[in-house]
C-alpha positions as CSV (number, residue, x, y, z in Angstrom):
1,M,-18.5,13.6,-20.3
2,S,-20.3,16.9,-20.0
3,H,-17.1,19.1,-20.2
4,V,-18.7,21.4,-17.6
5,K,-16.1,22.5,-15.0
6,L,-16.9,21.3,-11.5
7,L,-13.7,21.9,-9.6
8,T,-10.7,24.1,-10.3
9,M,-7.5,24.4,-8.3
10,E,-5.0,26.9,-9.4
11,G,-1.5,27.9,-8.1
12,I,-1.7,25.6,-5.1
13,S,1.4,25.7,-3.0
14,K,2.1,24.1,0.4
15,S,5.3,23.8,2.5
16,F,6.1,22.1,5.8
17,G,8.7,24.4,7.2
18,K,11.5,25.7,5.0
19,A,12.9,22.3,4.1
20,V,9.9,20.5,2.6
21,V,8.0,21.9,-0.4
22,A,5.1,19.5,-0.8
23,L,3.2,21.4,-3.5
24,D,4.7,24.1,-5.9
25,D,2.2,26.0,-8.1
26,V,0.0,22.9,-8.7
27,R,-3.2,23.0,-10.8
28,F,-6.0,20.5,-11.1
29,E,-9.4,20.5,-12.9
30,L,-12.3,18.2,-12.6
31,E,-15.4,18.1,-14.8
32,K,-19.0,17.0,-14.0
33,G,-19.5,13.4,-14.9
34,E,-15.8,12.6,-15.1
35,I,-13.5,10.0,-13.5
36,H,-10.1,11.7,-13.3
37,A,-7.0,9.9,-12.2
38,L,-4.5,11.8,-10.0
39,L,-1.2,10.0,-10.5
40,G,2.5,10.4,-9.5
41,E,5.3,8.7,-7.6
42,N,5.2,8.6,-3.8
43,G,6.2,12.1,-2.7
44,A,4.7,13.6,-5.9
45,G,2.2,15.6,-3.8
46,K,-1.1,13.7,-4.4
47,S,-2.0,13.2,-0.7
48,T,-1.1,16.8,0.1
49,L,-3.3,18.1,-2.7
50,I,-6.2,16.0,-1.4
51,K,-5.6,17.2,2.1
52,V,-5.7,20.8,0.9
53,L,-8.9,20.2,-1.0
54,T,-10.6,18.5,2.0
55,G,-9.5,21.0,4.6
56,V,-7.0,18.8,6.4
57,E,-4.1,21.1,5.5
58,E,-4.2,24.9,5.0
59,R,-2.8,25.9,1.6
60,D,-0.1,28.6,1.5
61,E,-1.1,30.0,-1.9
62,G,-3.6,29.4,-4.6
63,E,-7.4,29.3,-5.2
64,V,-10.0,26.6,-5.3
65,E,-13.4,27.0,-7.0
66,L,-16.3,24.6,-6.8
67,E,-18.9,25.2,-9.6
68,G,-17.5,28.7,-10.0
69,E,-17.6,29.7,-6.3
70,K,-14.4,30.2,-4.4
71,I,-14.1,27.8,-1.5
72,H,-11.7,27.4,1.5
73,P,-12.7,24.4,3.6
74,R,-10.9,24.4,7.0
75,S,-12.0,20.9,8.0
76,T,-13.2,17.6,6.5
77,N,-16.6,18.3,7.9
78,E,-16.8,21.7,6.2
79,A,-15.6,20.1,2.9
80,Q,-18.3,17.5,3.2
81,Q,-21.0,20.1,3.8
82,I,-20.1,21.8,0.5
83,G,-20.1,18.5,-1.4
84,I,-16.6,17.1,-1.2
85,S,-16.3,13.6,0.2
86,T,-13.3,11.2,0.5
87,V,-13.2,7.4,0.8
88,Y,-9.8,6.1,1.8
89,Q,-8.2,2.7,1.6
90,E,-8.6,2.5,5.4
91,V,-12.3,3.2,5.6
92,N,-12.9,6.3,7.8
93,L,-16.3,5.1,9.3
94,C,-17.2,3.8,12.7
95,P,-16.9,0.0,12.7
96,N,-18.7,-0.4,16.0
97,L,-21.9,1.3,14.7
98,S,-24.5,-0.3,12.5
99,V,-24.4,0.1,8.7
100,A,-27.4,2.4,8.9
101,E,-25.9,4.5,11.6
102,N,-22.7,4.9,9.6
103,I,-24.7,6.1,6.6
104,Y,-26.8,8.6,8.5
105,I,-24.5,9.6,11.3
106,G,-25.1,13.3,12.2
107,R,-28.2,13.4,10.1
108,A,-30.4,10.6,11.3
109,P,-34.2,11.0,10.7
110,R,-36.1,12.1,13.8
111,Q,-39.4,11.1,15.3
112,K,-42.0,13.7,16.3
113,F,-40.5,14.2,19.8
114,G,-36.9,14.3,18.8
115,G,-35.8,10.7,19.1
116,I,-34.1,8.8,16.3
117,D,-36.6,7.1,13.9
118,W,-34.8,3.8,13.7
119,A,-37.3,2.1,11.5
120,R,-37.2,4.8,8.9
121,M,-33.4,5.0,9.1
122,N,-33.0,1.3,8.5
123,K,-35.5,1.3,5.6
124,D,-33.8,4.3,4.0
125,A,-30.4,2.7,4.4
126,E,-31.6,-0.5,2.7
127,E,-33.1,1.5,-0.2
128,L,-30.0,3.5,-0.7
129,L,-27.7,0.4,-0.7
130,G,-30.2,-1.2,-3.1
131,R,-29.2,1.5,-5.6
132,F,-25.7,0.0,-5.5
133,D,-27.0,-3.6,-5.7
134,L,-26.0,-4.2,-2.1
135,K,-28.3,-6.3,0.1
136,L,-27.1,-6.1,3.7
137,D,-28.5,-6.4,7.2
138,V,-28.1,-2.7,7.9
139,T,-28.7,-3.3,11.6
140,K,-25.5,-5.2,12.0
141,S,-22.3,-3.4,13.0
142,L,-20.1,-2.3,10.0
143,D,-17.2,-4.5,11.2
144,N,-19.2,-7.6,10.3
145,Y,-18.5,-6.8,6.6
146,S,-15.4,-6.9,4.4
147,V,-13.3,-3.9,3.6
148,A,-14.8,-3.9,0.1
149,I,-18.4,-3.7,1.5
150,Q,-17.3,-1.0,4.0
151,Q,-16.0,1.1,1.1
152,M,-19.3,0.6,-0.8
153,V,-21.1,1.8,2.3
154,A,-18.9,4.9,2.5
155,I,-19.5,5.6,-1.2
156,A,-23.2,5.2,-0.8
157,R,-23.1,7.6,2.1
158,A,-21.2,10.1,0.0
159,S,-23.8,9.9,-2.7
160,D,-26.7,10.3,-0.3
161,I,-25.2,13.5,1.2
162,K,-25.2,14.9,-2.3
163,A,-21.5,14.9,-2.8
164,R,-20.5,16.7,-6.0
165,V,-16.8,15.6,-5.8
166,L,-15.9,12.1,-4.6
167,I,-12.3,11.3,-3.9
168,L,-11.3,7.7,-3.9
169,D,-7.8,7.3,-2.4
170,E,-6.2,3.9,-3.2
171,P,-9.6,2.2,-2.8
172,T,-8.7,-1.1,-4.6
173,S,-5.4,-2.1,-2.8
174,S,-7.1,-4.7,-0.6
175,L,-9.9,-5.8,-3.0
176,S,-10.3,-8.9,-5.1
177,N,-10.8,-8.7,-8.8
178,V,-14.6,-9.3,-8.4
179,E,-14.8,-6.5,-5.8
180,V,-12.8,-4.1,-8.0
181,D,-15.3,-4.8,-10.8
182,K,-18.2,-4.1,-8.5
183,L,-16.5,-0.8,-7.4
184,F,-15.9,0.2,-11.0
185,S,-19.6,-0.4,-11.9
186,I,-20.6,1.9,-9.1
187,M,-18.1,4.6,-10.1
188,K,-19.4,4.5,-13.7
189,R,-23.0,4.8,-12.4
190,L,-22.1,7.9,-10.3
191,R,-20.3,9.4,-13.3
192,Q,-23.5,9.0,-15.4
193,E,-25.4,10.9,-12.6
194,G,-23.0,13.8,-13.0
195,M,-20.6,13.3,-10.0
196,G,-17.0,14.2,-10.5
197,I,-14.6,11.4,-9.2
198,I,-10.9,11.9,-8.4
199,F,-9.3,8.4,-8.5
200,V,-5.9,8.0,-6.8
201,T,-4.3,4.6,-7.5
202,H,-1.0,2.9,-8.3
203,F,-2.6,0.3,-10.6
204,L,-2.2,1.5,-14.2
205,D,-4.4,-1.2,-15.6
206,Q,-7.3,0.2,-13.6
207,V,-6.5,3.8,-14.7
208,Y,-6.9,2.7,-18.3
209,E,-10.0,0.7,-17.6
210,V,-12.1,3.3,-15.8
211,T,-10.8,6.9,-16.1
212,D,-11.5,9.7,-18.6
213,R,-8.4,11.9,-17.9
214,I,-5.2,11.8,-16.1
215,T,-3.3,14.5,-14.2
216,V,0.3,13.7,-13.3
217,L,2.3,15.3,-10.5
218,R,6.0,14.9,-9.9
219,N,8.1,16.2,-6.9
220,G,5.2,18.5,-5.9
221,R,4.8,20.0,-9.3
222,Y,2.2,19.8,-12.0
223,I,3.4,17.9,-15.1
224,G,0.2,17.9,-17.2
225,T,-3.3,16.7,-17.8
226,Y,-4.1,14.2,-20.6
227,K,-7.0,12.2,-22.1
228,T,-6.5,8.6,-20.9
229,S,-7.2,7.3,-24.4
230,E,-4.5,9.5,-25.9
231,L,-1.6,8.7,-23.5
232,T,0.3,5.5,-23.9
233,R,1.4,3.6,-20.8
234,M,5.0,4.1,-21.6
235,E,4.5,7.9,-21.9
236,L,2.5,7.9,-18.6
237,V,5.3,6.1,-16.7
238,S,7.9,8.4,-18.2
239,K,6.0,11.4,-17.1
240,M,5.5,10.0,-13.6
241,I,9.1,9.1,-12.9
242,G,10.8,11.8,-15.0
243,K,13.0,9.4,-16.8
244,D,12.8,6.8,-19.5
245,Y,11.2,3.7,-18.0
246,A,13.3,1.6,-20.4
247,S,16.4,2.6,-18.4
248,L,14.9,1.3,-15.2
249,N,13.9,-2.0,-16.9
250,K,17.5,-2.3,-18.3
251,S,18.9,-1.9,-14.8
252,L,16.5,-4.4,-13.4
253,Q,17.3,-6.8,-16.2
254,E,21.0,-6.5,-15.5
255,S,20.3,-7.5,-11.9
256,R,18.2,-10.4,-13.1
257,E,21.1,-11.6,-15.2
258,E,23.3,-11.4,-12.1
259,K,20.6,-13.3,-10.3
260,K,20.8,-16.1,-12.8
261,E,24.6,-16.4,-12.5
262,T,24.5,-16.3,-8.7
263,K,24.3,-19.8,-7.2
264,A,22.5,-20.4,-3.9
265,G,24.8,-21.2,-1.1
266,N,24.2,-23.3,2.0
267,V,20.7,-23.7,3.5
268,F,20.2,-21.1,6.1
269,I,16.6,-21.7,7.1
270,N,15.1,-25.2,7.3
271,M,11.5,-25.6,8.4
272,K,10.5,-29.3,8.9
273,K,6.7,-29.9,9.3
274,V,6.4,-26.6,11.2
275,S,3.0,-25.7,12.4
276,H,1.3,-22.9,14.3
277,Q,-2.2,-23.6,15.4
278,G,-4.7,-21.7,13.1
279,S,-2.1,-20.2,10.7
280,I,0.2,-22.8,9.1
281,N,0.3,-26.6,9.0
282,D,3.2,-29.0,8.4
283,M,5.3,-26.4,6.6
284,D,8.4,-27.7,4.8
285,L,10.5,-24.8,3.6
286,T,14.2,-24.2,3.0
287,I,15.9,-20.8,2.2
288,S,19.5,-20.7,1.1
289,R,22.1,-18.0,1.3
290,G,22.2,-16.0,-1.9
291,E,18.7,-16.7,-3.1
292,V,15.4,-14.8,-3.3
293,L,12.7,-17.3,-2.4
294,G,9.2,-16.3,-3.4
295,L,6.3,-17.2,-1.2
296,S,3.0,-17.1,-3.2
297,G,-0.6,-17.8,-2.6
298,L,-4.1,-16.3,-2.3
299,L,-5.3,-14.3,0.7
300,G,-5.4,-16.6,3.8
301,S,-3.0,-19.2,2.3
302,G,-0.4,-18.7,5.1
303,R,2.2,-16.4,3.4
304,S,2.4,-13.7,6.1
305,E,1.8,-16.3,8.9
306,T,4.9,-18.3,7.8
307,A,7.1,-15.1,8.1
308,R,5.5,-14.4,11.5
309,V,6.5,-17.9,12.7
310,L,10.0,-17.4,11.3
311,F,10.4,-14.1,13.1
312,G,9.2,-15.4,16.5
313,I,6.0,-13.4,16.5
314,D,4.0,-16.6,16.5
315,Q,5.6,-19.6,18.2
316,V,6.1,-23.0,16.6
317,T,3.6,-25.5,18.0
318,G,4.7,-28.5,15.9
319,G,7.7,-29.6,13.9
320,E,11.2,-28.3,13.9
321,L,12.9,-25.0,12.9
322,E,16.6,-24.9,12.1
323,I,18.6,-21.7,11.5
324,N,22.1,-22.2,10.0
325,G,22.0,-25.9,10.9
326,E,21.1,-25.3,14.6
327,K,17.7,-26.4,16.0
328,V,16.0,-23.3,17.6
329,H,12.9,-22.3,19.4
330,L,12.1,-18.6,18.9
331,K,10.0,-17.2,21.7
332,H,9.8,-13.7,20.5
333,P,11.2,-11.4,17.8
334,L,14.3,-10.4,19.8
335,D,15.4,-14.0,19.6
336,A,15.1,-13.9,15.8
337,I,17.0,-10.6,15.6
338,K,19.8,-12.1,17.6
339,K,19.9,-15.0,15.1
340,D,20.4,-12.4,12.3
341,L,16.8,-12.5,11.0
342,A,15.0,-9.3,9.8
343,F,11.4,-8.8,8.9
344,C,9.7,-5.9,7.0
345,P,5.9,-6.4,7.8
346,E,3.0,-6.0,5.4
347,N,1.5,-3.0,7.1
348,R,4.2,-0.4,7.4
349,K,1.8,2.2,9.0
350,T,0.8,0.1,12.0
351,E,3.6,-2.4,12.3
352,G,6.6,-0.7,10.7
353,I,7.1,3.0,11.2
354,I,7.0,5.0,14.4
355,G,5.5,8.2,12.9
356,D,6.6,10.7,15.5
357,L,10.3,9.6,15.5
358,S,12.8,10.9,13.1
359,I,14.2,8.9,10.2
360,R,17.5,8.5,12.1
361,D,15.7,7.1,15.2
362,N,13.5,4.7,13.1
363,I,16.6,3.3,11.3
364,A,18.5,2.8,14.6
365,L,15.7,0.9,16.4
366,A,16.4,-2.7,15.4
367,L,20.2,-2.3,15.8
368,Q,19.7,-0.9,19.3
369,A,17.4,-3.8,20.1
370,K,20.1,-6.3,18.8
371,K,22.9,-4.6,20.8
372,G,20.8,-4.4,24.0
373,L,19.9,-1.6,26.4
374,F,23.3,-1.4,28.0
375,K,25.1,-0.8,24.7
376,K,23.4,2.5,23.7
377,I,24.0,3.7,20.2
378,S,25.2,7.3,20.3
379,K,23.5,10.0,18.3
380,K,26.7,10.4,16.3
381,E,26.8,6.7,15.4
382,A,23.0,6.7,14.6
383,Q,23.5,9.8,12.4
384,K,26.3,8.1,10.5
385,I,24.2,5.0,9.9
386,A,21.2,7.0,8.8
387,D,23.2,9.1,6.4
388,E,24.8,6.0,4.9
389,Y,21.4,4.4,4.1
390,I,19.7,7.6,3.0
391,K,22.4,7.8,0.4
392,K,22.5,4.1,-0.4
393,L,18.8,3.6,-0.8
394,E,18.2,7.1,-2.2
395,I,15.6,8.1,0.5
396,K,14.1,11.5,-0.5
397,T,14.4,13.7,2.6
398,P,16.1,17.0,3.5
399,S,17.8,15.3,6.5
400,A,17.8,12.4,8.9
401,D,16.0,14.6,11.4
402,Q,12.8,14.6,9.3
403,L,9.8,12.8,11.0
404,I,9.2,9.6,9.1
405,K,5.4,10.3,9.0
406,N,6.1,13.2,6.7
407,L,7.7,11.0,4.1
408,S,5.9,9.3,1.2
409,G,4.9,5.7,1.4
410,G,7.7,4.5,-0.8
411,N,10.3,6.4,1.2
412,Q,8.9,5.1,4.5
413,Q,9.3,1.6,3.1
414,K,13.0,2.4,2.3
415,V,13.5,3.6,5.9
416,I,12.1,0.3,7.2
417,L,14.4,-1.6,4.8
418,A,17.3,0.5,6.0
419,R,16.4,-0.3,9.7
420,W,16.9,-4.0,9.0
421,L,19.9,-3.7,6.7
422,A,21.7,-1.8,9.5
423,T,21.5,-5.0,11.6
424,N,23.5,-6.9,8.9
425,P,21.0,-9.7,8.7
426,Q,21.6,-13.1,7.1
427,L,17.9,-13.5,6.3
428,L,15.7,-10.6,5.1
429,M,11.9,-11.3,5.0
430,L,9.9,-8.9,3.0
431,D,6.1,-9.0,3.2
432,E,4.5,-7.0,0.4
433,P,7.5,-4.6,0.2
434,T,6.1,-2.6,-2.7
435,R,2.4,-2.5,-2.0
436,G,1.0,1.0,-2.4
437,I,4.1,2.5,-3.8
438,D,4.9,3.9,-7.2
439,I,6.3,2.0,-10.2
440,G,9.7,3.7,-10.1
441,T,10.3,3.0,-6.4
442,K,9.0,-0.6,-7.0
443,A,11.8,-1.2,-9.6
444,E,14.4,0.3,-7.2
445,I,13.3,-2.0,-4.3
446,Q,13.3,-5.0,-6.6
447,K,16.8,-4.2,-7.7
448,I,18.0,-3.8,-4.1
449,V,16.5,-7.2,-3.2
450,I,18.3,-8.9,-6.1
451,D,21.6,-7.2,-5.4
452,L,21.4,-8.3,-1.7
453,A,20.9,-11.9,-2.7
454,A,23.9,-11.5,-5.1
455,Q,26.0,-10.5,-2.1
456,G,25.0,-13.7,-0.3
457,M,22.0,-12.7,1.8
458,A,19.0,-15.1,2.0
459,V,15.7,-13.3,1.1
460,L,12.1,-14.4,1.6
461,F,10.0,-12.4,-0.8
462,I,6.2,-12.3,-0.2
463,S,4.1,-10.6,-2.8
464,S,0.5,-10.8,-4.1
465,E,1.8,-9.5,-7.5
466,L,2.9,-12.5,-9.5
467,D,4.9,-10.5,-12.1
468,E,7.0,-9.1,-9.2
469,E,7.9,-12.5,-7.9
470,L,8.7,-13.7,-11.4
471,R,11.1,-10.8,-11.8
472,C,12.9,-11.3,-8.5
473,C,12.8,-15.0,-7.6
474,K,14.7,-18.1,-8.8
475,R,12.3,-20.3,-6.8
476,I,8.7,-19.8,-5.8
477,V,6.9,-21.9,-3.1
478,V,3.1,-21.8,-3.4
479,L,0.9,-22.0,-0.4
480,K,-2.8,-23.0,-0.3
481,D,-5.1,-23.3,2.8
482,M,-2.2,-22.7,5.2
483,E,-0.1,-25.5,3.7
484,R,2.6,-25.9,1.1
485,A,0.9,-26.8,-2.2
486,G,3.9,-26.9,-4.6
487,E,7.0,-25.3,-5.9
488,V,8.3,-24.0,-9.2
489,A,12.0,-23.1,-10.0
490,G,14.3,-22.1,-12.7
491,D,13.0,-22.3,-16.3
492,E,9.7,-23.8,-14.9
493,I,8.7,-20.5,-13.3
494,S,5.8,-18.9,-15.0
495,E,2.6,-17.1,-14.1
496,G,0.6,-20.0,-15.4
497,A,2.5,-22.6,-13.4
498,V,2.1,-20.7,-10.1
499,M,-1.7,-20.1,-10.8
500,Q,-2.1,-23.8,-11.6
501,I,-0.8,-24.8,-8.2
502,M,-3.0,-22.1,-6.5
503,A,-6.0,-23.6,-8.3
504,G,-5.3,-27.0,-6.8
505,G,-2.8,-28.9,-8.9
506,E,1.0,-29.2,-9.3
507,A,2.5,-27.3,-12.2
508,S,2.7,-29.6,-15.2
């Protein structure tokens, strides 16, 4: 590291109305040739700080300097022009345009008489991507390539427009290990070239693998900046959550002990050779009352697709489905809701929350659907339900009137969970319930899941994080290539046993 200051943010404050203080006197510093992690729980203020830096949000107080000059970008375009670029988890490029067009959009090389010089643009794009060891057909539209490749293209574009500060906001959530390694090699190369990189992630292993320093925010306030090599993981977690992580682990362990003592009840779900064309084949699956059943497998194995069939989003095209001993044919989700099924989908942004509605209205949605249009839930009743679950699930909000889009990801997830708990379901299906949320909230949600099963609820728990399933589940069914590949239960459950089945053989 050069130890030359590149970016300085001092005394940054930002409020949304009188009730929500998102940032309170926050500071941040980035050096040239540094990868700097920006960490904190959901609601810590990370996203707001980035929005202030990139001109999406106007800061209320504070100063920002880039290489000693005060800056005040009022749009992402203005931020980009002065050398600040952002690559998000959901790539903010144009999928319908070619790779080359995305790289040079707004600055394409021109021919003598003003038209775009396509040959030169494509050649320049190939050469630029070559620096990142990417060999692509740059004339193909961007949507022909994976999310990982799209992110690499976005990073290449940022480097070509001479970005001095590159912000990577949760870039690895949807990437494989190989793709993460590729991204990290590119990040290290850009660091060597003197670029300052702000890395926002929830994966602590990645923080310790690639970053030089860490800045921690909590509840909109600056906690401190530390050298990565000098801060232990336990210390980091304690600073992020503001309490001893051991106490959270103890609470979760107590729930796990209860889980071991709780015996599964009668079978509630029975799938017999169930198929849906193109997503699952001959699926045999039982879920009993009082158990957390894990559904594991690699991407494309059929995990989410199984939940979609159970919830009536995709219809059964072969086999039989029984709910509580009764043979059923679910034509749409409302049928599933009326059978006391609940489903928290993987993508809360597009399939879960309704951003412009309040927390109260988001919680009441499923219950209203279950009751029907002619049994309208009064505002008073909806308020009572919302207040109950805000307290029960410890949702951080000034009131139930707050728009859900203004909450952190972890609190949005709790609202979706509250929505379904309000319907008093007998089966709760959770698809990646803790993805993209902080470690403290993860532990809270895991404890809620175990407690619900202890009360007799059947839970289907889908997660790509094996350690999470090991903590929560008494039984794990492993899927491979859209079919059931095997099962581990009780004392046989281990990461190695599950991975062995994923690789193509039953656990030994």
